[in-house]
C-alpha positions in Angstrom: 64.2 200.6 53.9 61.1 198.4 53.2 61.7 196.3 56.3 62.5 199.5 58.4 59.2 200.9 57.3 57.3 197.8 58.0 59.0 197.5 61.6 57.9 201.1 62.2 54.5 200.7 61.3 54.4 197.7 63.5 55.8 199.1 66.4 53.6 202.3 66.3 50.6 200.1 65.6 51.5 198.2 68.8 52.3 201.7 70.9 49.0 203.0 69.9 47.3 199.7 70.9 49.0 199.8 74.5 48.3 203.4 75.1 44.8 203.3 74.0 43.5 200.3 76.1 42.7 198.7 73.3 43.1 195.4 75.1 43.1 194.6 78.8 45.6 191.9 78.6 48.7 193.5 79.6 50.8 190.5 79.5 50.0 189.9 76.2 50.5 193.2 75.1 54.1 193.1 76.7 54.7 190.1 74.8 54.1 191.3 71.5 55.9 194.2 71.9 58.8 192.2 73.4 58.7 190.0 70.4 58.7 192.8 68.0 61.2 194.3 69.6 63.5 191.5 69.3 62.7 190.9 65.6 63.8 194.4 65.1 67.2 194.1 67.0 67.6 190.8 65.3 67.3 192.5 61.7 69.7 195.1 62.8 72.2 192.7 63.7 71.9 190.8 60.5 72.6 194.2 58.8 75.7 194.4 61.1 77.0 191.1 60.1 76.9 192.3 56.4 79.1 195.1 57.0 81.1 193.2 59.0 81.8 190.5 56.1 82.4 193.4 53.7 85.0 194.5 56.1 86.6 191.2 56.6 86.4 190.3 52.7 88.8 193.2 52.4 91.1 192.5 55.2 91.0 188.8 54.2 91.6 189.3 50.4 88.0 188.3 49.0 87.1 185.7 52.1 84.2 185.7 54.0 84.6 184.9 57.8 82.4 183.0 60.4 80.8 184.7 63.4 84.0 183.8 65.4 86.4 185.3 62.9 84.4 188.3 62.5 84.5 189.2 66.1 88.2 187.9 66.3 89.0 190.5 63.8 87.1 193.2 65.4 84.6 193.9 62.9 81.7 192.9 64.7 80.8 193.3 68.6 79.3 190.0 70.2 79.1 190.4 74.0 76.5 187.6 74.1 78.2 185.4 72.1 76.0 184.4 69.1 73.1 185.3 71.1 71.3 188.6 71.2 67.8 189.8 72.0 66.4 186.5 72.5 67.5 185.1 68.8 70.4 182.9 68.1 72.6 184.0 65.4 74.8 181.7 63.0 77.3 182.7 60.3 78.1 180.0 57.8 81.1 180.6 55.0 80.3 179.0 51.3 81.9 178.7 48.3 81.7 182.5 47.1 79.6 184.0 50.0 78.1 183.6 53.3 74.7 182.8 54.9 73.8 184.6 58.1 70.6 183.3 60.3 68.6 184.9 63.4 66.3 182.0 64.8 64.1 182.8 67.9 65.5 181.2 71.1 62.0 180.6 72.3 59.7 180.7 68.9 56.6 182.7 69.8 58.0 184.0 73.0 61.2 185.7 72.0 60.4 186.0 68.2 58.2 184.9 65.8 60.1 185.1 62.5 63.3 183.6 61.5 65.6 185.7 59.3 68.3 184.9 56.7 70.6 187.3 54.7 73.5 186.5 52.6 76.3 188.2 50.5 73.1 189.7 48.4 72.0 191.8 51.4 68.3 190.7 51.0 66.7 189.9 54.0 64.4 187.0 54.2 62.1 185.9 57.1 59.2 183.6 58.0 57.8 181.7 60.8 59.9 178.6 60.9 58.3 177.4 64.3 62.2 177.9 65.6 63.8 176.6 62.2 66.1 178.8 60.1 64.9 180.8 57.4 66.2 180.2 53.9 66.7 182.6 50.6 63.3 181.0 49.5 61.2 182.8 52.2 59.8 186.1 51.4 61.7 189.0 51.4 61.5 191.5 54.7 
């Protein structure tokens, strides 16, 4: 909920700046809006991964699945084959859990922040300059 409020607030601020002519640099405005939209989509996608993992865990008797396994079992739709809205997604299974990450394909262009979530369903994110976020990054 906290991340939704932050993202909504950011989107409204960006919309207001564009509509009010706060700056004359239209390409830069569009870039900021696209980056914010991509980050919002990446966060939504990570939430979908958490839900897919929960369904997979029920079907598999307690195991977690990789991105490919989640897709193969029909728990997650992935027409972009691991990429969506300018982000690369990865899901790693580890003992007793999973780690899912979203990293901008072109840092600073398609997104600024990288994101991380695990079975605890707490999303973390930071500007990692194209690297993966971890559980040690700030909560989003």
